N, C-alpha and C positions, 0 to 999 in steps of 0.2 A: 508103864509110867509115864507121869505126865512131865512133859518137860515147859517149864514157865519161859516166857520170851521176854526179855528186858528191851523195850523199845527204847530207853534212854541212850543219846548219843555219847560216847567216850567224852570224858573231861575235857580231852585234848581237842576233841572236834569243835565241842560247844566254846572253846576258847578262841579257836582259829576264826570262827563267825563273828565273836565279840570286838577281836582286836585285828585289824585288819592288816597290820605290819608288824612283825616281829621284830624289835630292835634289841630287845631284852637280853638274848644270849651274847649278840657282838660287844653291847655294853659292859656286860659282866666279864667277858674273857679279856677285854682291853683293861679294865679296870684291875683285875687281879695281876695281870702281866705287869702293871706298872707298880703293883703293891699297894694300891689307894684302898683305904677301907671306905664302905658306904658313907660313914660319918665324914670323911675329908671330902668326898666327890659332892655330897650333899650341901654341905658348908660353902664350897668353893662356887656351885651352881646355883645358891640361893634358894634352896628347896628342902623338904623334908627328909630325912633318912627312910622313913617308911616310905615316901613317894619313890625314892631311887629302887629300893628294894621290890616294890612292885611291879616298876617299869622292867627291871630286869627279868623278873618271873614272868613277864607279859601279862599281868592281871589288870593294869591299866595301859591305854595308849596315851602318850605324852603330847602335852600341846607343842605346837612347834617352837615357841620360846623356850621351853622346857629342853626340848631335844638339842636345840642350838647351844644351850648353856652346857650341857652334859657333854656335846660334842666338843666344845672349846675347851672343857676342864680336861677331858682326857686327850686331846688332840687328835680326833678322830676326823677323816675325811668324809664328808656328807655323802658322797659317791659311794664308798664302801657300805655305809648303811643302807642305801637304797638300792642296791644290786639286787635283794628280792623284789622288791616294787618293779623293776624293771622287767625281769623274767616273766611276772604274771601280768605285766600288762605289754604285750607284744604289737597291739594295734594303736595306732596314732591318728587321731583325727584332728583337723584344723578346721574349725567353724567359719564360714564364709566372711563373717564380720570380724574376725580375729588374724587374718591373714596380713602378715608384714610386708610392707612395701619400701622398695628402694627405686629412687630416680636416679638417672644420669642424663643430665640435662633436660630434653623433652622426652626422652625414652623412660618407660614405667615398667618396673619389674614387680610382679605379685606372686609371692610363695604360696604354693601349693604341697610341698613336702617339704618338713623341716629337717635339718640335718642333725643325725645322733653323733655325739660325739663319743659316745661309746663304741660306734663302728671304726673308730681308729682312721685308717688309710682308706677306707671303704665307704665313706660318708657319701651320702648322696643329698641333693636338692633338686626340686624342681619348681619351675614358675612359669607364668604366664609373662610374655612380652608384648607390650603395645609400642609400635613405633609408628610416628606420623610420616605423613607421606613426603617424601624427598630427603629424609634423616636415616643415619646408620648407626650402629653399635660402635663402639670403641674399645671397651675392655678387653676383647680378644685380639686386638690387632698385634700384639707381640707374642700371643700363645701363652700357654700355661699347662701344667700336669694334668693328666685324666683323659676323659673322654665326654663327647656330648651327644645330644640327640634332640632333634627339633621336630616338630610338627605342625605346620602351617594353618591356621584355623580359619584366618579370613586374608584376602588381599594378596598380593605377589611379592616377591622379593628376589635377589640374587647373595648367593654366597659366595664371597670373595675367600678363597682358600690357596694360600701360599698364590702361586701365579696363575691358578684357575678361576673361573666363574660358572656356578652352576645356578640356572633358573629355577626357582621353586614356586609354586602357586598353590592354592587352597587345596587341601588333602594331602599334599605331598610330605614326606618326611625323608630325614636325613640324620646320619650318624656318623662321626669322624673322631680322629684324635685330635685333642686340645691343644697337641705341643707345636703345630704349627700356626701361623699367623691367620686368623679368620675374622671377617666381618660381616654383618647381616646389612644389606642395603634394601631400603624399602623404594622399589622403583614404581610402584604403583600410584593411582591419584587418591587412593584412600588410605587410612591409617591401616597398619599391619598387625595382626595379632597371631602368635604362635605362642605353643606349649614347649618349655625347654627343661631338657634332664642333664645335670653335670654330675659326675663323681671323678675326683672327689670334690666336695662342696667347695665353691668357691665366693659367691656373692653374698649368702646369708650365714655364713659362719659367725659364731659369736666370740668376739674378740675376749 
């Protein structure tokens, strides 16, 4: 007996490739819970009833303005809609020309790891610090929640931690609880560059 092989992919698999993000099921579930008809939602969102139906069945991927309009009508948090996207994109990349920069007087902080609000109390941020000779950081002088880790990339400095002073030079690393007062003092004649990691995030948290 000859068994014919069907090389066609299931319709659901083909659909997964066509539509990268499946919002449809969530939109339909919320709409039905609220007792809204397709017609009511379409009318309030300013789109056709047919389009809403196709979006709910994942036949089309909505434009961002359409998605925002539907989310507004249904009172849906966008975080809820993009949960699936977060799970499928665990890798975060920040291009060199896209880094956020924060300045505190003469000191420059350049972000290399962006905090993720989904991490809650476990948010993490990392940045490079550039400290001119003879200057020091100020933000940690009163202490804050969490832990910090630093790696001196070039130059030398002192870490003033509570009543203690620790000398650090190029290649040295340090880890400590951020709850105690701490300050980095550039004691060299050239600018200091260091990589710093903080958890939970403090400096680059989106307000």
